[in-house]
N, C-alpha and C positions, 0 to 999 in steps of 0.2 A: 306437464305436471313436475312441479316444484322437490325437494327434498323429502319435507314433511311430510306429502301424499303419501311417498315411496314409501317410507318409513311405515305409516300407518298401517300401510296395504299389506306390506314383510311383517309386521307382525298381528294383523287379523287374521293370516296366511296362517300362521306359525301356530295362533290357538287354535283356529279350526282344525289344522294338521294333528296334532295331538290331543285334540278332544276324541278326534276319526280311531288313532292308536290306541288312546287309553279304551273303547267301546273293543275295538277286534282283539285286543289282546284279553279282557274281559269274557268276552266269548269262546276264544281258542280256550283258557283256563277252565270254564266249566263244562266246553265238551272231551276236557283231559282228564276231570274228573267222573263225568259218567264215564270212560273208559276203562277206570280202575275198578280191579279184581274187585269182587263182592268176599267177605268174611269169611265164606263156607269156601269160596275156590282155593283161598291159599293155605299152603302145609303146615301142619301143627309146631314144625320149628322152624319157618321160618323160609325154608328155602324152596325154591319155586323150579327153577331151569336147573340149578347144582347141588348133586349129592357128594357129602364129602366121601371118598373112598382113601383108604392108606393106602399104600405100597406095599408089596406082598416083601416079606421079610424084614421087615424093620420092626425093631422093639422099644419102646421110652424109657426111659431112668423110673420113671412114677407110673401109677395107672391111674393117669389121666388120659384123655382121648387126646390126640396130635395138638389137635389148634390146643385146647390148657395146657400143654406140656410146653408147646413154643409161646405160647405168653407169659407161663409160672420160667421159663428159662429150663425148662430140660431137654435132651440132650437125648438125637436120636443115636442110635448103635445095628450097625448093622447083626443080624441076628446069626 
């Protein structure tokens, strides 16, 4: 086996491995899409696992929610 045959073998094997990996990746992607929750299972506010709970005894300078107050630069003060 000379150098040319070795290089041709390496290129062919690389192409075949790339095609197989592309097929496996596509199948994994389709399986992941099938596991996504439907729109009926999602909550209205977009929070599925976490619920925002402000700590007791904290008031905000504005009437905004804690998330909005933080985004707008409001400061929390102890009540």
